[in-house]
C-alpha angles and dihedrals in degrees: 000000000000117000114214120223098199141023088247087060093051090051092048093049091053100037111146095024096070141351131209105219113187106307095341141080122228122187110222098179118022095191094048091046094053098039101033113018103041097065091050093047095049092049090053093041085063109030110023109123093214113081091211092056092047091050093045093050091049091049092052090050091049098046089044091054090053091050099041101047108262107096128163108261144174122253091206097111093049093056095045085053087058090055087057090051092243092138136007146163096068130101117205113225117226109200124197111208110204102162140028085008098176095047092043096048090050087052088054096050089050092053091046091049091054090062099033090246129144100164097112135113126214110208148172129191130231091247092045092056088063102045096036093045092232117138118192097259091051091047092050092049091050094050097041089044089055089050090053094045091052097047092247113181105186140069117296116216116211118184137193104221125206100358083185137184117231104229097211093050092045088053092052097040117359096177092054092049094049092045090055092054093045087054093052090047091054093049092048094048089050090051092053106268102146094170120060129178110206111207110192091143087110087075095061108123110205091185091072115106098235132041091237089057094046089055096039101100088041097055096037094053092042089055092049091051090047092055087051092052090052092052090051102043118106120258110276095019123103104197114222110245128196130193132197130216102184131038108241112251093034129091121317119272122256135209088244092058093047092049093047091049095048095043091048095042094051093048090048096047095060133207125315097036132103109226133202124324097202141017130216117224138182119251105162105291129115132210113272093354128267111279116217123216093268093052096257119125121248115247117253127227099217112194107212091180087071091055090047095051100041094042094054090046092051094052104038100037103030106025098233124128100255144263135327128221118215128186096038105124092093097046120114116269091246091066097063096067087063097060098073091038087059094043095247104177098207139359125204120221130181123117096058092061092047088051091053091057099042097041095045119117086220089069108096111257093225093056092052090048091051090050093053090046090054090050091051089060105028103035099035091121089065094062109103120212095251098039121122118219090255092055093047097049091045093052100039106035095088087070089066093059094087096047092046097038098112094046089054092047090050098058118127121273090246093053092044089047092056094045091049090049090059092047091048089056087055096046091048091052096045093046092050093049093044088055098230092136108131092012092134089085092052092048091048089051097054107018116075108176117218119217115244117187131180127199112251094238093051096046095048095049119110115284131215113223124206113243110243107198125203106289114216090201103044116176127193125131 
């Protein structure tokens, strides 16, 4: 794929598909734009060496998504409608795309289109942005580019997952830690993330004598970050915000914890602000699954009674949509039917899709060997004394996704087709079991996208990116 070295080269390569007229974009030929220009624009939005070209390609994709009916949107109103019991029996999948994001997103849109569904979130966690080398603006360009390429005509929900506080850094310098997350929130909303999950559950202190005190740092920090989100969000858009009461992989959440968090959070938030629309709880899962010595994944004892009790409490007492299940991508297929039956609001999925790509026989053997050699050298500090090779590579290989991003994007069409076919099978199964078939009508009823335009000169100016340091407690599903 050609890399452009200037904005003029971008304009020339896509001449006839669109035009940049002053500060605005006009689409001259929709078919040519979707089927010829989009692939080139996404490639340059990710890999162009000139920042001005990357920014220009991202701006064209953003503006085209506004003009052609697939804009980034907030899912807030859908979730608040669930709190009013205006729909039920459906669980929204939130999918973290770590590798081959453009091709994977295209595959998701195809799967959704087959069942007339649009209740789906595309997300990336704070920690994933680092090791997959995907900043918010790039991620948005890939997902919206995929929507344009597939002729999508519905809102697109892009979410920041686990915008998480690091407990050690918070204990040392809480202002600096919060400032860093606020800066990431600002960058993400400016890029088009209109759904953000705040994760301050790392600050829960179980040594405190009461549940309220255990949750205090969690809900006070979540409230502060929510106010920042409301200050950053574009006019007319209410960003969907999620909170979290228990760190995934620890003990199961309780009604007392949810009540303490919500009462404290609402009080700390103050009047005049809309708060969270959902809350993440712990039910027995872990992020990425637990690898056994032979490389298989340990079975999980998922407690749906926790989902039942806390979901009902969230809706009836606190007026939010319900509860969110993290760490679900490595669960058995049979578990996914249960989520809509137990009124789970949202379920987060990531590692399973990464595993499908990296474990596929379609992935070139040489590429996989090079990834593992890279891990031996660059991720050696993550190898614990008693780990088998299978456990080490399973846990560490996500760290190679950024360094090998271009190689994976550059696979042959036949290889990518085989990999995407395997992913499509997973998406089709999950979407059917999560009961989102026909959800486009429900989305259209409750979600009214608001146009957000940026002048060309402003959008293509140099951008400052927040530094995301290595996180020693990285969470993503």
